[in-house]
C-alpha positions as CSV (number, residue, x, y, z in Angstrom):
1,M,0.0,0.0,0.0
2,G,1.2,3.5,-0.8
3,K,0.8,6.8,1.0
4,Y,-2.6,7.6,-0.5
5,F,-3.8,4.6,-2.4
6,G,-4.8,1.5,-0.3
7,T,-6.3,-1.8,-1.3
8,D,-9.3,-0.1,-2.8
9,G,-8.2,3.3,-4.0
10,F,-7.5,6.7,-2.3
11,R,-10.1,6.9,0.4
12,G,-10.8,9.3,3.2
13,A,-13.1,11.9,4.8
14,A,-14.4,14.2,2.1
15,N,-12.5,17.5,2.0
16,E,-10.4,16.5,5.0
17,S,-8.0,13.7,4.2
18,L,-9.3,13.5,0.6
19,T,-10.0,16.9,-0.9
20,A,-11.2,18.4,-4.2
21,I,-7.6,19.5,-4.8
22,H,-6.4,15.9,-4.6
23,A,-9.1,14.9,-7.2
24,F,-8.0,17.7,-9.5
25,R,-4.3,16.7,-9.2
26,V,-5.1,13.0,-9.8
27,G,-7.0,14.1,-12.9
28,R,-4.0,16.3,-14.0
29,Y,-1.6,13.4,-13.7
30,L,-3.8,10.8,-15.4
31,G,-4.6,13.2,-18.3
32,R,-0.9,13.9,-18.9
33,Y,0.3,10.3,-18.3
34,F,-2.0,8.7,-20.8
35,S,-1.5,11.5,-23.4
36,K,2.3,11.2,-23.3
37,G,3.7,10.1,-26.6
38,K,0.3,9.7,-28.3
39,S,-0.9,11.5,-31.4
40,E,-4.5,11.6,-30.1
41,R,-6.0,12.6,-26.9
42,A,-6.2,10.3,-23.8
43,K,-9.7,9.0,-23.1
44,I,-10.7,8.6,-19.5
45,V,-14.1,7.4,-18.3
46,V,-15.5,8.4,-14.9
47,G,-18.4,7.1,-12.8
48,K,-19.6,8.0,-9.3
49,D,-21.9,6.8,-6.6
50,T,-24.7,8.8,-4.9
51,R,-23.0,10.4,-2.0
52,L,-23.1,14.2,-1.7
53,S,-19.4,14.8,-2.3
54,S,-19.2,12.6,-5.4
55,Y,-20.3,15.5,-7.7
56,M,-17.5,17.7,-6.4
57,F,-14.9,15.0,-6.9
58,E,-16.2,14.0,-10.3
59,Y,-16.0,17.6,-11.7
60,A,-12.7,18.3,-9.9
61,L,-11.1,15.2,-11.4
62,A,-12.6,16.0,-14.9
63,A,-11.2,19.5,-14.7
64,G,-7.8,18.3,-13.9
65,A,-7.7,15.7,-16.7
66,T,-9.1,18.1,-19.3
67,A,-6.5,20.7,-18.2
68,S,-3.9,18.1,-19.1
69,G,-5.4,17.5,-22.5
70,A,-7.5,14.4,-22.0
71,D,-11.1,13.9,-23.0
72,V,-13.3,12.8,-20.0
73,Y,-16.4,10.7,-20.6
74,L,-18.9,10.9,-17.7
75,L,-21.1,7.9,-16.8
76,H,-22.6,9.9,-13.9
77,V,-24.2,7.7,-11.1
78,T,-23.2,4.1,-11.9
79,T,-21.5,1.1,-10.4
80,T,-17.8,0.3,-10.1
81,P,-18.1,-2.8,-12.2
82,S,-19.9,-0.8,-14.9
83,V,-16.9,1.5,-15.1
84,S,-14.6,-1.5,-15.4
85,F,-16.8,-3.0,-18.2
86,V,-16.9,0.3,-20.2
87,T,-13.2,0.9,-19.8
88,R,-12.2,-2.4,-21.2
89,T,-14.9,-2.7,-23.9
90,D,-14.9,0.9,-25.3
91,G,-11.2,1.4,-25.6
92,F,-10.5,3.8,-22.8
93,D,-7.0,4.4,-21.5
94,C,-8.2,4.2,-17.9
95,G,-11.3,4.3,-15.8
96,V,-12.1,6.2,-12.5
97,M,-14.8,5.5,-10.0
98,I,-15.7,8.1,-7.4
99,S,-16.9,6.1,-4.4
100,A,-16.0,5.1,-0.8
101,S,-17.9,1.8,-1.3
102,H,-19.5,0.7,2.0
103,N,-18.2,3.6,4.0
104,P,-20.5,6.4,5.4
105,Y,-21.5,9.3,3.1
106,T,-18.9,11.6,4.8
107,D,-16.1,9.6,3.2
108,N,-15.3,9.3,-0.4
109,G,-12.7,7.7,-2.6
110,I,-11.0,7.6,-6.0
111,K,-10.6,4.1,-7.6
112,L,-8.3,3.9,-10.7
113,M,-8.5,1.1,-13.3
114,N,-6.2,0.4,-16.2
115,G,-7.3,-0.1,-19.9
116,A,-8.3,-3.7,-19.2
117,G,-10.8,-2.6,-16.5
118,E,-8.5,-4.1,-13.8
119,K,-7.2,-2.3,-10.7
120,M,-4.5,0.1,-11.7
121,E,-0.9,-1.2,-11.5
122,E,1.1,-0.2,-8.4
123,S,3.8,1.4,-10.6
124,V,1.3,3.9,-12.0
125,L,-0.2,4.6,-8.5
126,S,3.3,5.3,-7.2
127,L,3.7,7.9,-10.0
128,V,0.4,9.5,-9.1
129,E,1.4,9.7,-5.4
130,E,4.7,11.4,-6.3
131,Y,2.8,14.0,-8.3
132,L,0.4,14.5,-5.4
133,D,3.3,15.3,-3.1
134,G,4.4,18.3,-5.1
135,G,5.1,17.4,-8.7
136,T,4.6,19.8,-11.6
137,L,3.1,19.4,-15.0
138,P,2.5,21.7,-18.0
139,L,-1.0,22.8,-18.7
140,A,-2.7,22.1,-22.0
141,T,-3.4,25.2,-24.1
142,G,-5.4,26.2,-27.1
143,E,-6.6,23.2,-29.1
144,S,-4.9,20.8,-26.8
145,I,-7.3,21.4,-23.9
146,G,-9.6,18.4,-23.4
147,R,-13.4,18.2,-23.2
148,T,-16.0,16.4,-21.2
149,V,-18.6,14.1,-22.9
150,D,-21.9,12.9,-21.4
151,Y,-21.5,9.1,-21.9
152,V,-24.8,7.6,-20.7
153,A,-24.6,5.3,-23.7
154,G,-21.8,3.4,-22.0
155,R,-24.0,2.7,-19.0
156,N,-26.8,1.5,-21.2
157,R,-24.3,-0.9,-22.9
158,Y,-23.4,-2.3,-19.5
159,L,-27.1,-2.9,-18.7
160,A,-27.5,-4.8,-22.0
161,Y,-24.5,-6.9,-21.2
162,L,-25.9,-7.9,-17.8
163,L,-29.1,-9.0,-19.5
164,S,-27.1,-11.4,-21.7
165,V,-25.4,-13.2,-18.8
166,P,-28.1,-15.5,-17.3
167,R,-28.8,-18.8,-19.2
168,T,-32.5,-18.7,-18.3
169,S,-35.3,-16.3,-17.7
170,L,-36.0,-15.3,-14.1
171,R,-39.7,-15.3,-14.7
172,G,-41.7,-16.5,-11.6
173,L,-38.8,-15.7,-9.1
174,R,-39.7,-13.3,-6.3
175,V,-36.6,-11.2,-5.6
176,G,-35.8,-8.6,-3.0
177,L,-33.1,-6.0,-3.7
178,D,-31.5,-3.7,-1.1
179,C,-29.6,-1.1,-3.1
180,A,-28.1,0.7,-0.1
181,N,-29.3,4.0,-1.5
182,G,-26.3,3.8,-3.7
183,S,-25.1,3.1,-7.3
184,A,-27.3,0.0,-7.8
185,W,-30.6,1.8,-7.1
186,A,-31.7,2.1,-10.7
187,I,-29.5,-0.5,-12.5
188,S,-30.4,-3.6,-10.5
189,K,-34.1,-3.3,-10.6
190,A,-34.1,-2.5,-14.4
191,V,-32.1,-5.7,-15.0
192,F,-34.2,-8.0,-12.8
193,D,-37.4,-6.5,-14.2
194,A,-36.3,-7.1,-17.8
195,L,-35.4,-10.7,-17.0
196,G,-38.9,-11.4,-15.8
197,A,-38.5,-11.5,-12.0
198,K,-41.0,-10.0,-9.6
199,V,-38.9,-7.4,-7.9
200,F,-39.3,-5.8,-4.5
201,C,-36.9,-3.0,-3.6
202,T,-35.6,-1.1,-0.6
203,G,-32.8,1.3,-0.3
204,V,-33.7,3.0,-3.6
205,S,-34.2,6.6,-2.4
206,P,-30.7,8.2,-2.4
207,N,-30.5,11.8,-1.1
208,G,-26.7,12.2,-0.9
209,T,-26.4,11.5,2.8
210,N,-28.2,8.1,3.3
211,I,-25.9,5.8,1.3
212,N,-25.2,2.6,3.3
213,T,-27.2,4.1,6.3
214,D,-28.8,1.1,8.1
215,C,-29.2,-0.7,4.7
216,G,-27.2,-2.6,2.1
217,S,-24.6,-5.3,2.5
218,T,-23.2,-3.9,5.8
219,H,-26.7,-4.0,7.4
220,P,-28.3,-7.2,5.9
221,E,-30.7,-7.6,8.8
222,K,-33.0,-5.1,7.0
223,L,-33.1,-7.3,3.9
224,Q,-33.6,-10.4,6.0
225,A,-36.8,-9.0,7.5
226,F,-37.8,-7.7,4.1
227,V,-37.6,-11.1,2.5
228,L,-39.7,-12.7,5.2
229,Q,-42.3,-9.9,5.2
230,N,-42.8,-10.3,1.5
231,S,-42.5,-14.1,1.2
232,L,-39.6,-13.8,-1.3
233,D,-37.5,-16.5,-2.9
234,L,-34.3,-14.6,-2.7
235,G,-32.8,-11.3,-1.5
236,F,-29.7,-9.5,-2.5
237,A,-28.0,-6.6,-0.7
238,F,-25.4,-4.4,-2.4
239,D,-23.0,-1.8,-1.0
240,G,-22.6,1.8,-2.1
241,D,-20.9,1.2,-5.4
242,A,-22.4,-2.3,-6.0
243,D,-19.2,-4.3,-6.3
244,R,-20.4,-6.4,-3.3
245,C,-23.4,-8.7,-2.9
246,I,-24.7,-10.5,0.2
247,C,-27.6,-12.9,-0.2
248,V,-30.6,-13.9,1.9
249,D,-32.4,-17.2,1.4
250,E,-36.1,-17.8,1.4
251,K,-36.0,-18.5,5.1
252,G,-34.4,-15.1,5.9
253,E,-31.0,-16.6,6.6
254,L,-27.9,-14.8,5.6
255,V,-25.6,-16.1,2.8
256,D,-22.3,-14.2,2.8
257,G,-19.5,-14.3,0.3
258,D,-18.3,-17.7,1.5
259,G,-21.8,-19.1,1.1
260,I,-22.0,-17.6,-2.5
261,L,-18.6,-19.1,-3.4
262,Y,-19.7,-22.5,-2.0
263,V,-23.0,-22.6,-3.9
264,C,-21.6,-21.3,-7.2
265,A,-18.4,-23.4,-7.1
266,K,-20.4,-26.6,-6.6
267,Y,-22.8,-25.6,-9.4
268,L,-20.0,-24.8,-11.9
269,H,-18.1,-28.0,-10.8
270,S,-21.2,-30.1,-11.5
271,R,-21.4,-28.7,-15.0
272,G,-17.7,-29.2,-15.7
273,E,-17.2,-25.4,-15.9
274,L,-15.0,-24.8,-12.9
275,D,-11.8,-24.1,-14.8
276,G,-8.6,-24.9,-12.9
277,G,-10.4,-27.2,-10.5
278,G,-10.7,-24.6,-7.8
279,I,-11.4,-21.1,-6.6
280,A,-9.6,-18.2,-5.0
281,A,-10.6,-16.8,-1.6
282,T,-8.9,-14.5,1.0
283,V,-7.5,-15.2,4.4
284,M,-10.7,-13.8,5.9
285,S,-12.8,-16.7,4.5
286,N,-14.0,-19.2,7.0
287,L,-11.8,-22.4,7.3
288,G,-15.0,-24.3,6.8
289,L,-15.2,-23.1,3.1
290,S,-12.0,-24.8,2.0
291,R,-12.8,-28.0,4.0
292,S,-16.4,-28.2,2.7
293,L,-15.4,-27.7,-0.9
294,G,-12.5,-30.1,-0.5
295,A,-15.1,-32.8,0.0
296,F,-16.1,-32.3,-3.6
297,G,-12.5,-32.2,-4.9
298,I,-12.5,-28.4,-5.2
299,E,-9.3,-26.6,-4.2
300,V,-9.4,-23.2,-2.4
301,S,-6.3,-21.1,-3.0
302,E,-5.8,-18.5,-0.3
303,T,-4.8,-14.8,-1.0
304,D,-4.4,-11.6,0.9
305,V,-7.4,-9.4,1.4
306,G,-8.6,-7.4,-1.6
307,D,-10.4,-8.4,-4.8
308,K,-7.3,-7.2,-6.7
309,N,-5.3,-10.0,-5.0
310,V,-8.1,-12.5,-5.6
311,Y,-8.2,-11.6,-9.3
312,G,-4.4,-11.9,-9.6
313,E,-4.5,-15.4,-8.1
314,M,-7.4,-16.4,-10.4
315,V,-5.4,-15.3,-13.4
316,R,-2.3,-17.2,-12.2
317,R,-4.2,-20.4,-11.6
318,G,-6.7,-20.2,-14.4
319,Y,-9.7,-20.0,-12.0
320,L,-13.0,-18.6,-13.2
321,L,-14.4,-18.0,-9.7
322,G,-13.1,-16.2,-6.6
323,G,-14.0,-13.8,-4.0
324,E,-14.2,-12.5,-0.4
325,Q,-16.4,-13.2,2.6
326,S,-17.5,-9.6,2.4
327,G,-19.3,-10.2,-0.9
328,H,-16.8,-9.2,-3.5
329,I,-17.3,-12.1,-6.0
330,I,-15.5,-12.3,-9.3
331,F,-16.8,-14.4,-12.2
332,R,-13.7,-14.0,-14.5
333,K,-15.6,-15.2,-17.6
334,Y,-17.7,-12.1,-17.3
335,A,-15.8,-9.5,-15.3
336,T,-12.3,-8.4,-14.0
337,T,-13.6,-7.1,-10.7
338,G,-16.3,-7.8,-8.1
339,D,-19.8,-7.1,-9.5
340,G,-22.7,-7.2,-7.1
341,V,-25.5,-7.2,-9.7
342,L,-23.7,-9.9,-11.8
343,T,-23.3,-12.0,-8.7
344,A,-27.0,-11.7,-7.9
345,L,-27.9,-12.8,-11.4
346,K,-25.6,-15.9,-11.2
347,V,-27.0,-16.9,-7.8
348,A,-30.5,-16.5,-9.1
349,E,-29.6,-18.6,-12.2
350,T,-28.0,-21.3,-10.0
351,V,-31.2,-21.5,-7.9
352,L,-33.5,-21.9,-10.9
353,E,-31.2,-24.3,-12.8
354,S,-30.7,-26.4,-9.7
355,K,-34.4,-26.5,-9.0
356,C,-33.6,-26.0,-5.3
357,P,-34.1,-23.1,-2.9
358,L,-31.0,-21.4,-1.8
359,S,-31.3,-22.8,1.7
360,C,-30.9,-26.3,0.2
361,L,-27.9,-25.3,-1.9
362,T,-25.9,-24.0,1.1
363,K,-26.3,-27.3,3.0
364,G,-23.0,-29.0,3.6
365,L,-21.1,-25.7,4.2
366,T,-19.7,-26.1,7.7
367,R,-18.4,-23.0,9.5
368,Y,-16.0,-22.6,12.4
369,S,-16.9,-20.0,15.0
370,Q,-15.4,-16.6,14.1
371,K,-15.0,-13.3,16.0
372,T,-13.8,-10.2,14.3
373,Q,-13.1,-6.8,15.9
374,S,-11.5,-3.6,14.7
375,V,-9.7,-1.0,16.7
376,R,-8.8,2.5,15.5
377,V,-5.1,3.4,15.9
378,R,-2.7,6.2,15.0
379,D,-0.1,4.0,13.2
380,K,-1.6,0.7,12.0
381,N,1.7,-0.5,10.4
382,A,3.7,0.1,13.6
383,V,1.1,-1.7,15.7
384,I,1.0,-4.9,13.8
385,V,4.7,-5.5,14.1
386,N,4.9,-4.5,17.8
387,E,6.6,-7.2,19.8
388,G,3.9,-7.3,22.5
389,V,1.2,-7.6,19.8
390,T,2.9,-10.4,17.9
391,R,3.4,-12.3,21.2
392,A,-0.3,-11.9,22.1
393,V,-1.3,-13.3,18.6
394,K,0.9,-16.4,19.2
395,D,-0.6,-16.9,22.7
396,A,-4.1,-16.5,21.4
397,E,-3.5,-19.1,18.7
398,G,-2.3,-21.5,21.4
399,L,-5.6,-20.9,23.2
400,L,-7.6,-21.8,20.1
401,G,-5.7,-25.1,19.6
402,G,-6.4,-26.0,15.9
403,G,-7.8,-22.5,15.2
404,R,-6.1,-19.4,14.0
405,V,-5.7,-15.7,14.7
406,L,-5.3,-13.1,11.9
407,L,-4.1,-9.6,12.6
408,R,-4.1,-7.2,9.6
409,A,-4.0,-3.4,8.9
410,S,-7.0,-2.1,7.0
411,G,-6.2,-1.0,3.5
412,T,-8.9,1.8,3.6
413,E,-9.1,3.0,7.2
414,P,-6.7,3.8,10.2
415,V,-7.7,0.6,12.0
416,V,-6.3,-2.9,12.6
417,R,-8.6,-5.9,12.4
418,V,-8.4,-9.0,14.5
419,L,-10.0,-12.3,13.4
420,A,-10.1,-15.4,15.6
421,E,-11.4,-18.7,14.4
422,G,-11.9,-21.8,16.4
423,E,-14.3,-24.5,17.7
424,T,-16.4,-22.2,20.0
425,T,-17.5,-18.6,20.1
426,A,-16.3,-18.2,23.6
427,L,-12.7,-19.2,22.8
428,C,-12.7,-16.8,19.8
429,E,-13.9,-13.9,21.9
430,E,-11.3,-14.6,24.5
431,A,-8.6,-14.8,21.8
432,V,-9.7,-11.5,20.2
433,S,-9.9,-9.8,23.6
434,R,-6.3,-10.7,24.4
435,V,-5.0,-9.3,21.1
436,I,-7.0,-6.1,21.3
437,C,-5.6,-5.5,24.8
438,A,-2.1,-5.8,23.4
439,V,-2.9,-3.5,20.5
440,K,-4.2,-0.8,22.8
441,A,-1.1,-1.2,25.0
442,A,1.1,-0.8,21.9
443,E,-0.9,2.2,20.8
444,E,0.0,3.9,24.1
445,E,3.7,3.2,23.6
446,I,3.9,4.5,20.0
């Protein structure tokens, strides 16, 4: 991770740690970098979520890029995966999404993608950071100044692509969608309606300040109640930029990213379509996922946190499926990044093609008890290497016996996260408590 860009872009409190000036300068560098040595203008496509500050950051970044001579195509409110899709299919030099994903509306972020619609290479991010710290660039003048283009056609093309993904109509399926008052609020309903599902929606009244507020994938309890109240077959909750999806089955039970991977991996395996013979999942996935899929001869390759790391492992091993417990699921045949709406479509397809309710398809997935806790710190990188903290982690693992303890610095916030996994919840809670105490003690020393 760099000084500004973490595992999921440059993220921070709007106009505090991430300002309009930052956005302008990111745009300035991208416009110049992708124009360098080219006879024609650089083309950059930009999307945003529904939070209040997204408009400010969108126009600041566009101003910077056009001031460097690039043309900027605006998708307006759309999802992160749609920006990825448009970038790689319409010949753009890079894509930008203005979003802080599942964070509250007071935060925002800048996510950069390369011309293939993948997370931007670290080498380019390092150059952007160098410029942010005081670099200078010439301004475009005269005919070299760039322009902005309203590019709603790109978003419509993405919608048409989603409609082409399912192998079957969704007619007769009663589906609930919690769109988190975010990017998916219009896109997801339009897709499910067009495919014939009976759609029930919540979280579809964005006002700039209610994104992710008591709704969406970070608050799935609302969707669980919604599914039961309306006697639905399935429910899907997205996050602010719709690159995550969490499911709810017909009984109102939660199916997280691990559950989605389990259901879809078995389905693809049964059809002979699980290329590479396995899937990629992060260290945050439950130990039960790999052991449950192992019973079917399906390998689970472990990666560091972040869908960028998951995608890289999928490419290396030739896998078509991978993801995170949080709901970032990648179907590499269709996308290069997590796509919440695409994931919902594939789960709905699996349910219909299997002729089984989702609760039936998740049977066989065993889970170890888990406890996760985050603590805010001043210097997350110093804390995780503190001698007292590393000793506490080792002692906590001994307490769990065959379990594990994972301590990691967040890639998007000034916090460290502690995960304990073992046979009982009580043991996991005790293990986490011990490590958190050591973290707080280390924080006082630093």
